[in-house]
N, C-alpha and C positions, 0 to 999 in steps of 0.2 A: 594351617594361613594361607587364603587365596593368593595363587600369584597374579601380580602384576600385568595389565593386560600389554603387549606392545603396540606401540606409539604407529599408528598409520596415519599418511598423508593423502590432504585433500586437494586439491587445485578447486576453488570457487569462482566460477565465473558470469556475476550477474548483465544484465544488461546493464546503459549508460544511465537510465534514470533514476533521480533521486528514490522514488518510490521503489526502486528494485535493488539499488544498492546499499539500505541501508536495515532491510530484512536480512539480506543476504550478510552482511555483517553480523547481525546481530545472530544469528544461526551461528557462522562462524565463530563467534565469543564462547557459545554454549558448546559447541561442537568440540573446541580448544581445549575445555576442562573433562571431555570423555577421552581421551589418551588419543586426539587426532591432531597431529602437526598439520596448519592451515596456509595455504599459498591462496590469494586474496589477488585477483586479476581484474584490474578494470585501467582506466585512461588515465593521466597523471592530474588534471582536475580534479577527478573524485577520490584521488588517491590523496590529495591535499586534505579535505574534508575528511576521509575514513583516519587518516593519520592524527587529527586534531580529538579525532573519536577516542583514538586508541591512545593516546598520549594521557586519558585519563581514565583509562583501563588499569583492572589488576595487572600486576608483572606475572601471572602464573599463565596469562594467555597469551597462547603462541601463535602469533599469525604475522606472514611474513607476505610482503604489499611487492606486487610485480606488475610491471606498467605495460598495457596493451598502448601498441603504435597506431592509429589510422594513418590512414594516406592523407599526405599533406594538399591543402586545397586552400585557396588565399580566401575565401567566403569562409571558410571553416578553421579559422586559429585555434592554437589548442585551450585557449579559456573557453570556448563554444564544445570540446568535447563531454559534454553533458547537458540532457534534455534540459536542467534546471536554466542553464546560462543560454543556449543556443534560442533565437528570435523565432517568433511561431514558425514563420515563413522557411527557416531554414532547416526544420527538422525532418523533412524528407530526406534534403539532402546529409543529415546528421545520420540517418537509417541508414543511408547508403552505403556510406563511409564506412560504417559499422561492419556490413554485412562485407566489406571489401579487406578487415581487417583480418581473415581466416588465416592469409599468411603467418602474419605476426605470431597468431593466436598457438598456429602449428608449430614454429620454433620454440615458442615456450614451454607448449606440453610435452615436447619432444628432450626438451633440456631438462626439465623438472624431474618426467616421469613418475608421477604419482600413484598413489595407490587409488586413486578414483578420482573424477570429475563430477562436480556439481554444476548442471548450467542451466540457463535460463531460457524461455519462449521462444526470444526474438533470434536466435541462433542453434537450431537442429546442425548444422554444420560442423557445431566444436563436438555434440557425439560421434557425428562420422569420422572427426579425425582422430579421437579418443578410442573410438572401436578399432580401427585400423592400426593400432600401437597394441591393442593389448590391452585398454584399460576403462573397466567397467564406467557408466557414466549415469547419472541418475538426474532428472528432474527436478527442482525446486520450484514449484507454482506460487508466486508472491500476491496472485489476485485469489479469491476463494473459491469453494467448489463450488457454489449456484453458477456464477458466468460462465466456467468452464464447464458444468455439465451441461447447461443451457445450450453453447456453442458447440460442444460434440456433440447432441441429440440433432442440432441441427445439421450436420453434415450426413450423419449417422441414419438417422430417422425422420428425414428432411418431411415427408408425407404425414407424419403424425405429430398430433399438439405434444409439446411439453405435458409429463405426467403431472406437474406440481403447479394447481392452476393460480398459487398466489405469486408465482415469479412470472414476469410476463415483460413485454415492451409494449409503450404504447408507439404511435403509428411514427411519430417524429422521431422516438429514437432508436425505432427499428431501421429506418432511413439512416442516418447518421452511424449507428452500428455496421450496418452494407456498407456502408462507406469505405468507414475506418476499415472493415476485414478485406475488402476485395478490391480500394483502390488506395488508402495509403499505404495498407501491409504487406499490399501485391499477392494473396493468398489467390490460389486462384479456384473456383467453383468444384471441379469435378477432379483435382487433385490432394490427396487425403495428405500426400508426406509434407505438402506447404499449408497443409490446415491443423492437422495435427501432430506431425512427425517428433515433437518435442515431446508427446508422450509416447508414440511407439517406441521412439527409439530408446526412453530409461530403461536401463535394466531393473527388470522385478518388482522396483517401487517407485512409487511418486512422493516426495513431501509437499505439504503444503503447509502453506499459513493460514493455521484455521484451528478452531477446536471441534470436537464432537458434541460441545451443548450449544451450539450456534447452529452446525451446519451437517449433524450426523446423515440424517437421509440423503442429503446432496453427496458427501464423499463415498457412501454406499451406490447412489446410482450411476456415480462419475465412475466408481470400480468397475463397476459393471459395463460401461462403456469402453473405459479403457483398457480394461481386461489386465491391471495393471493394481499391485495392492497400495492403497491411500493412507500414508502416514501423517496425521497432525503433526506438528512441531510446535504446538502452543501458540498463544499470543505473541511472542518477541517483543515485548515491551520494555522499552531502554529501563533500567534502573543504574541510575550514576548517581555517584555522592559528588562527584564535582559541581551538579548544579546547584546544590543546597549553597545559601548564600548568595549566589547570584539573580540578577531578576528581582532583587528584595522590592523594588518600587510596585512592583504587580503584586507581590505577593502580596504587601502592605495594603493596599486597595481594594484589593479581592477580601482580605481579613475585615475591611470595615465594612463589608456587606452582609446581610443578615444569609442565613444557609438556605441555600436551593435558590437565590433570586438573582443570579447571572447567568446570561447566558454566552458563550462563546460561540463567535462565528471566524472560520476559517475556510478557506478553498483547496489547501492544500498547497505545494511548492511551484505548481506547474499548470495552476488553472486561472483566467483570467477573465473578470467580470466585464461586462462591456458597461456605460457611462451611464446610460439606462438601466439596468440590471443592479446598478450601484445607486441609482436614486432613489431605487423602488425598497431595496434592503434598510437605507435610511428612512426611509418615509415609512417602513413598517417598525423598525426602533422606536423612531420618534412617537408614534401612535400605541405602541404597547405600553410603554411609559417604564421599562423595566432597566437594570442593571446589565450592563453589555460591556464585552471588550470584544474589539474587532480589528482582524489581522487582512489589511487591504495589499494587495499586489499590483503591479502593473507588468507589463512582457517587459524584456530584459531591451534596454537601450531607449524605451520611454519616458520622459522627464515629464512628469503630471504631478500636479499638489494634490493633496485628499480636497481641498477646498472646490477646484475643479470637477469633482464627482459626487459631491453629495449636497441637497437644497440650500439656498441659500438663509444663513444663520442657524445652521443646523448643529455646526461644532460649538457653539455659544449656549444653545437652548440644551446641550444633554451633558454638557460638561462637567456637573458634579454626579452623573451617572454611567456615562461612556468614559471608557479608554478606547483611543484607535493607535494602534500600531503598524509600524508599515514594514514588511519586508518579510518578518520573520517574530516568532513568539515561541515562549518555550511550552509547547502546547501539552506534554503531561502533565508538569508543574500546574499548568490552570485547570485541568480536568480532574486532577489529584483532588484542589481544594473544595474544603465542604460547601464555599458558597456558592458553586459551580452548579448549577442546575438545569442545563440545555448545551448542547452544541449542535450548532446551525453548519451544515457541513455539506460537501460535495460528496461525500460517500465513498472516498476511497478505503480501499480495503483496510489499510494501517490505521486511519482515523477511527473507522467504525470501529476496530478489535480496540482502541486505548480508550475509547467512548463508553463499552459496553465493561472494561477492563477495571474502570474506575468507578463503575453505575452509575454514568452521566447519560441521561435519555438524547434519543438523536431528533435532531429535527431537520430533515432530507430535503436537499435540495440538489440533486444530481443534475451534472452537464454532459459526462460521456463516457466511454468506454465501457470498463464494467461495473461505474457507477451506479445507472438505475438497479441493477440486479441486487445492489447490495442496500440499497435504499426500502425495496419491495421483501428482502428480507427482514430488517430490522422491522419492517411493520408488523409483517408475520407473527414475529418473537415476541411483538408487543414492546418494544422496548423502545420505540420511536414512531413518528408520524410525518408523513411528507407533507409538504407545502405546496399547496394545490395549485394546478399549474391549466391556462387554454390548450387548444389544441397544436400552437405550434410549440409548446414551453414556455410561452411569457408568464408570468408572474405580475401583481402588484402588490404597492405595500401594505395595503389590507389583507392580501392572503397571508404575508409576511407577520405582521402581527397576529391572526387569528392563530397561526402556527405556535406561534412564540407563547402566547395566553392558553393555548390548552394544555403545555407542559409548563411553564411558569406560574403562571396566576390561578387557573380554575382547578376544579378537584380532579379532574382529569387527569391530571399531572402525577397524582399520589400514587396512582394506580401502576401508570408507565415507571416513577421513581421506583414502586416495589419490584416490577419486573425484572429493570436494569438490575437494580440490587441483588437480585436472585440469580441471575447469570454469569454477573459478576464473581459471586462466589463460586459458583462450578465453572468457569473459567478458571480464576485460581487453582480450584483443586485439582486440575487439569495438566497445570502447567509442568511440574516437575516431570511427571509420568511423561507428559509426552515427549518429551526431548529425550530423555533415557530411551524410550522404546525408538524413537529416530537414532539415535547413536547403536541401539544396539542390532536395528536394521541394516543400517550403513556398513557396520562392522562385519555382518554375517554375508551382505553381498562382496564382499571385497575380499575375504575369507576364502567365501566358495569360488570366488574367480581365480584366487590364486592356486587354489585346488585343481581346477581343471586346466591349470596352464602344463 
C-alpha cells in the first residue's frame, strides 16, 4: 500500500489585479487537493471576494487567507486596494503602494515559514525575501507563453525578429506596449533584473496558465529563453455547482435562441471602452442582426446610463434579440450554453482559455497589454478572427458586423467552430494531467530544497 504523502505548505502571493487573483485562487484550490496546505495572501478587499468563492467550495479545500497591508494614503482607501475598484488614474499610485508593501509581506512570510512561495510577476522582491529565508520561490505566470516569449525575446535578442511571424505587434500596439513596459511599469531597458527578474529568480521551474495544445511551441521557446522548465497548469476554469440555478433569467433567455446563434460581448473586468467605441459596437450588433448578450462596464466612480453610450433608439430596436448587462455576467455559464456561437472579446488570457475550453470561437478586439498577442494566437490556431482596425486601432460598426457575420452567419463560421471544438477536446484531455504534473514538480522542488539544507 502506497504511503500517504506528507502535506507541504505553500504561500501564494498574486498581484492585486482581478485577472491575477482568481487564476491564483483556482491553482490554490487544485493544489490543496494534492496534499498542499495553502496560505493565500492579498489585500482585504480582494480576500473578501476570495472568501465568497471559497464559501461555495468543497470543504476538503485547505486555504487560509492572509491579509497584506498596503501603506495608507488618503487617495487610496482600502476599497481601492484592487485594480478592479481603483479609478484608472490611480492605478500608478496603487502599483507604487503595492511595491511598498514588501515590509508587510516580509513579516507574513517570516511568521508563516512556508515550504514554498508562489509569486507573481509584479513582485520579484518577494522571491528575494523568500530566498533570504531559505524558502524556494516559484513564479506562476497568469499570462500565456506567447506574450512572455515575445517579451523575453525583445530583451535578449532585440536585434533579431521574433521567430514566429504569426505573432507580431502593429505600430500603434507596439507604441502602447513600450509605454506600458518602460513608463507605467518602470522597467529599465538595460536592466534585465527589472525586466525579467520574476523569471530568473524562479527556482528551477515556472508555472504558466496555459496548455500545450494551444501554446506548445511557444512554451518550448520560452523555456529556452529563460532557461527554466515551463510547467503548464492547464486552463484553471472555475467549475462551481453553486452557480447552478443562479442567473436563471439569462439561461432561460439563451435557451430560447437557436444553437450557435448568439454572440457574447465582454471586455473583462478592468477594460473600459470609450463612448465612440461603444457606439460602433452597437452599430455593428444592429447591422449584423444576430442575438447578443453584451456586458457593459464603466470606470469606477462614473455614473453613466447605457442610453448615453448607444445610438438613439438602439435599445428598442434590439430588445427582442439583445440582452445588455451592466457590470458583471456569469461568463462561464454563458460560454458553456449551446446557443452561444461566438465571444467578442478583449482577449485577456483567462477569457481566451475559457472560450476555447467551451469550444466557442473568438472574435478578437484586443485593447492593451498581452491582448494583441493572444488575438494573433487564436487566429493562428484557426479558432477566431480579428475585427479589422485602422492604423490607429480604430474600428467602425461595419467592421464589427463583418467579423460577427463571418463567425455566426456565413459558412466560414462552421470551419472555425469545428477547430474550436477540436481544440476544446484537446485542452480538456490535458487538464487533469497538467495539474498533477504541476503538483509533482512543486513537491520535487520542495523536497530537493529540504535535502540541501
